[in-house]
DSSP file (Angstrom, degrees, kcal/mol; ACC not computed):
  #  RESIDUE AA STRUCTURE BP1 BP2  ACC     N-H-->O    O-->H-N    N-H-->O    O-->H-N    TCO  KAPPA ALPHA  PHI   PSI    X-CA   Y-CA   Z-CA
    1    1 A X              0   0    0      0, 0.0    60,-0.6     0, 0.0     2,-0.2   0.000 360.0 360.0 360.0 134.0  -23.9    5.2    4.2
    2    2 A X  E     -A   60   0A   0     58,-0.1    37,-1.0    59,-0.1     2,-0.2  -0.481 360.0-141.5 -85.0 151.9  -20.7    3.3    3.4
    3    3 A X  E     -AB  59  38A   0     56,-3.0    56,-2.9    35,-0.2     2,-0.5  -0.660  16.4-125.7-101.4 165.9  -18.0    2.4    5.8
    4    4 A X  E     -AB  58  37A   0     33,-3.1    33,-2.5    -2,-0.2     2,-0.7  -0.962   7.6-150.8-116.6 129.2  -14.3    2.5    4.9
    5    5 A X  E     -AB  57  36A   0     52,-3.2    52,-2.2    -2,-0.5     2,-0.5  -0.890  20.4-166.4 -96.3 117.4  -11.9   -0.4    5.4
    6    6 A X  E     -AB  56  35A   0     29,-3.0    29,-2.3    -2,-0.7     2,-0.4  -0.919   5.6-172.2-113.0 125.7   -8.5    1.1    6.1
    7    7 A X  E     -AB  55  34A   0     48,-2.6    48,-2.0    -2,-0.5     2,-0.7  -0.961  22.8-132.3-121.5 133.6   -5.4   -1.1    5.9
    8    8 A X  E     +A   54   0A   0     25,-2.2    24,-2.9    -2,-0.4    46,-0.2  -0.752  34.0 164.2 -83.8 113.5   -1.9   -0.1    6.9
    9    9 A X        +     0   0    0     44,-2.5     2,-0.4    -2,-0.7    45,-0.2   0.590  59.9  45.2-109.0 -14.8    0.4   -1.2    4.0
   10   10 A X  S    S-     0   0    0     43,-1.6     2,-0.2     2,-0.0    -1,-0.1  -0.968  87.9-107.9-129.0 148.7    3.6    0.8    4.8
   11   11 A X        -     0   0    0     -2,-0.4    19,-0.0     1,-0.1    -2,-0.0  -0.488  13.0-143.9 -74.7 138.4    5.4    1.2    8.1
   12   12 A X    >   +     0   0    0     -2,-0.2     3,-2.1     2,-0.1     2,-0.2   0.418  61.9 123.8 -81.1   4.1    5.2    4.6    9.8
   13   13 A X  T 3  S+     0   0    0      1,-0.3     3,-0.1     7,-0.0    -2,-0.1  -0.481  78.7  19.2 -63.8 128.8    8.7    4.3   11.1
   14   14 A X  T 3  S+     0   0    0      1,-0.3    -1,-0.3    -2,-0.2     2,-0.1   0.371 100.7 120.1  90.4  -4.2   10.7    7.3    9.8
   15   15 A X  S <  S-     0   0    0     -3,-2.1    -1,-0.3     1,-0.2    -3,-0.1  -0.361  77.8 -76.0 -84.0 170.3    7.6    9.3    9.2
   16   16 A X    >>  -     0   0    0      1,-0.1     4,-1.9    -3,-0.1     3,-0.6  -0.369  42.3-118.7 -61.8 145.0    6.8   12.6   10.8
   17   17 A X  H 3> S+     0   0    0      1,-0.2     4,-2.1     2,-0.2     5,-0.2   0.856 114.8  56.8 -55.1 -36.5    5.6   12.3   14.4
   18   18 A X  H 3> S+     0   0    0      1,-0.2     4,-1.6     2,-0.2    -1,-0.2   0.885 106.6  49.3 -63.4 -37.4    2.3   13.9   13.5
   19   19 A X  H <> S+     0   0    0     -3,-0.6     4,-1.9     2,-0.2    -1,-0.2   0.873 108.5  52.8 -69.8 -37.1    1.7   11.2   10.8
   20   20 A X  H  X S+     0   0    0     -4,-1.9     4,-1.8     1,-0.2    -2,-0.2   0.889 109.1  49.9 -64.3 -39.2    2.6    8.4   13.3
   21   21 A X  H  X S+     0   0    0     -4,-2.1     4,-2.4     1,-0.2    -1,-0.2   0.849 107.3  54.5 -67.8 -33.7    0.0    9.8   15.7
   22   22 A X  H  X S+     0   0    0     -4,-1.6     4,-1.6     2,-0.2    -2,-0.2   0.892 105.2  53.2 -66.7 -39.3   -2.6    9.9   12.9
   23   23 A X  H  <>S+     0   0    0     -4,-1.9     5,-1.9     1,-0.2     4,-0.4   0.924 111.9  45.8 -59.7 -43.9   -2.0    6.2   12.2
   24   24 A X  H ><5S+     0   0    0     -4,-1.8     3,-1.3     1,-0.2    -2,-0.2   0.887 108.0  56.6 -65.9 -39.3   -2.6    5.5   15.9
   25   25 A X  H 3<5S+     0   0    0     -4,-2.4    -1,-0.2     1,-0.3    -2,-0.2   0.809 102.3  55.9 -64.2 -30.0   -5.7    7.7   16.0
   26   26 A X  T 3<5S-     0   0    0     -4,-1.6    -1,-0.3    -3,-0.2    -2,-0.2   0.621 121.2-110.2 -75.7 -12.2   -7.2    5.6   13.1
   27   27 A X  T < 5S+     0   0    0     -3,-1.3     2,-0.5    -4,-0.4    -3,-0.2   0.622  70.2 142.1  94.1  14.9   -6.8    2.6   15.3
   28   28 A X      < +     0   0    0     -5,-1.9    -1,-0.3     1,-0.2    -2,-0.1  -0.782  13.5 160.7 -93.8 129.3   -4.0    0.9   13.3
   29   29 A X        +     0   0    0     -2,-0.5     2,-0.3     1,-0.3    -1,-0.2   0.761  56.8  32.4-115.0 -41.9   -1.3   -0.8   15.3
   30   30 A X  S >  S-     0   0    0    -19,-0.0     3,-2.0     4,-0.0   -22,-0.3  -0.841  88.0 -89.9-123.5 157.2    0.6   -3.3   13.1
   31   31 A X  T 3  S+     0   0    0     -2,-0.3   -22,-0.2     1,-0.3     3,-0.1  -0.437 116.1  20.8 -61.1 130.5    1.6   -3.5    9.5
   32   32 A X  T 3  S+     0   0    0    -24,-2.9    -1,-0.3     1,-0.3     2,-0.1   0.337  92.2 136.9  89.3  -6.4   -1.2   -5.2    7.6
   33   33 A X    <   -     0   0    0     -3,-2.0   -25,-2.2   -25,-0.1     2,-0.4  -0.444  38.0-155.5 -73.7 147.2   -3.8   -4.5   10.2
   34   34 A X  E     -B    7   0A   0    -27,-0.2     2,-0.3    -2,-0.1   -27,-0.2  -0.939  12.0-176.8-124.4 147.4   -7.2   -3.3    9.0
   35   35 A X  E     -B    6   0A   0    -29,-2.3   -29,-3.0    -2,-0.4     2,-0.5  -0.957  21.2-133.6-134.4 156.8  -10.0   -1.3   10.7
   36   36 A X  E     +B    5   0A   0     -2,-0.3     2,-0.3   -31,-0.2   -31,-0.2  -0.963  29.3 177.5-112.3 126.0  -13.4   -0.2    9.6
   37   37 A X  E     -B    4   0A   0    -33,-2.5   -33,-3.1    -2,-0.5     2,-0.1  -0.900  34.5-100.8-125.2 153.0  -14.3    3.4   10.2
   38   38 A X  E     -B    3   0A   0     -2,-0.3     2,-1.0   -35,-0.2   -35,-0.2  -0.438  41.5-111.2 -67.0 146.3  -17.4    5.5    9.4
   39   39 A X        +     0   0    0    -37,-1.0     2,-0.3    -2,-0.1    -1,-0.1  -0.726  63.2 134.1 -85.0 104.8  -17.1    7.6    6.3
   40   40 A X     >  -     0   0    0     -2,-1.0     4,-2.5     1,-0.0     5,-0.2  -0.935  68.7 -97.0-144.7 167.0  -17.0   11.2    7.5
   41   41 A X  H  > S+     0   0    0     -2,-0.3     4,-2.0     1,-0.2     5,-0.1   0.830 119.2  55.0 -58.1 -34.8  -14.9   14.4    6.8
   42   42 A X  H  > S+     0   0    0      2,-0.2     4,-1.8     1,-0.2    -1,-0.2   0.939 111.8  42.7 -65.3 -46.5  -12.7   13.8    9.9
   43   43 A X  H  > S+     0   0    0      1,-0.2     4,-2.5     2,-0.2    -2,-0.2   0.903 112.5  54.1 -66.0 -41.1  -11.7   10.3    8.8
   44   44 A X  H  X S+     0   0    0     -4,-2.5     4,-2.3     1,-0.2    -1,-0.2   0.877 107.0  52.2 -60.3 -37.3  -11.3   11.4    5.2
   45   45 A X  H  X S+     0   0    0     -4,-2.0     4,-1.9    -5,-0.2    -1,-0.2   0.898 109.3  48.6 -65.8 -41.0   -8.9   14.2    6.4
   46   46 A X  H  X S+     0   0    0     -4,-1.8     4,-1.9     2,-0.2    -2,-0.2   0.919 111.9  49.5 -63.6 -42.9   -6.8   11.6    8.3
   47   47 A X  H  < S+     0   0    0     -4,-2.5     4,-0.3     1,-0.2    -2,-0.2   0.901 109.5  51.9 -63.2 -40.8   -6.7    9.4    5.2
   48   48 A X  H >< S+     0   0    0     -4,-2.3     3,-0.6     1,-0.2    -1,-0.2   0.890 108.9  51.5 -62.0 -39.3   -5.6   12.3    3.0
   49   49 A X  H 3< S+     0   0    0     -4,-1.9    -1,-0.2     1,-0.2    -2,-0.2   0.887 126.4  21.7 -67.7 -39.6   -2.8   13.2    5.4
   50   50 A X  T >< S+     0   0    0     -4,-1.9     3,-2.2     1,-0.1     4,-0.5  -0.046  79.8 129.2-120.7  31.6   -1.3    9.7    5.5
   51   51 A X  G X   +     0   0    0     -3,-0.6     3,-0.9    -4,-0.3    -1,-0.1   0.749  65.4  68.2 -59.7 -25.2   -2.6    8.2    2.3
   52   52 A X  G 3  S+     0   0    0      1,-0.2    -1,-0.3    -3,-0.2    -2,-0.1   0.601 103.4  45.5 -71.8 -10.1    0.8    7.0    1.2
   53   53 A X  G <  S+     0   0    0     -3,-2.2   -44,-2.5    -6,-0.2   -43,-1.6   0.508 109.0  68.4-103.3  -8.6    0.8    4.5    4.1
   54   54 A X  E <   -A    8   0A   0     -3,-0.9     2,-0.4    -4,-0.5   -46,-0.2  -0.678  57.2-150.4-119.5 160.8   -2.7    3.2    3.5
   55   55 A X  E     -A    7   0A   0    -48,-2.0   -48,-2.6    -2,-0.2     2,-0.4  -0.999  26.9-163.7-122.2 129.0   -5.0    1.1    1.3
   56   56 A X  E     +A    6   0A   0     -2,-0.4     2,-0.3   -50,-0.2   -50,-0.2  -0.947  11.2 176.5-121.9 132.0   -8.6    2.3    1.5
   57   57 A X  E     -A    5   0A   0    -52,-2.2   -52,-3.2    -2,-0.4     2,-0.4  -0.973  28.4-123.4-130.1 145.9  -11.7    0.4    0.3
   58   58 A X  E     -A    4   0A   0     -2,-0.3     2,-0.4   -54,-0.2   -54,-0.2  -0.751  27.1-168.4 -87.4 136.3  -15.4    1.2    0.6
   59   59 A X  E     -A    3   0A   0    -56,-2.9   -56,-3.0    -2,-0.4     2,-0.4  -0.990  22.3-124.4-125.5 130.8  -17.5   -1.4    2.3
   60   60 A X  E      A    2   0A   0     -2,-0.4   -58,-0.1   -58,-0.2   -56,-0.0  -0.621 360.0 360.0 -75.3 128.5  -21.3   -1.4    2.3
   61   61 A X              0   0    0    -60,-0.6    -1,-0.1    -2,-0.4   -59,-0.1   0.440 360.0 360.0 -87.4 360.0  -22.7   -1.4    5.9
């Protein structure tokens, strides 16, 4: 099963509050920060919601 490397490439300042909370829920704190998350439907849903702020890559675990 692959993991996802998620990088915050745009600032959530000025976004909807719900989108800002989704960025925090993914574990992203600063612009340019990356986290690795398991690939599952919940994470995919978060990525879909705020995809305009992120860069997503698949990483083999």
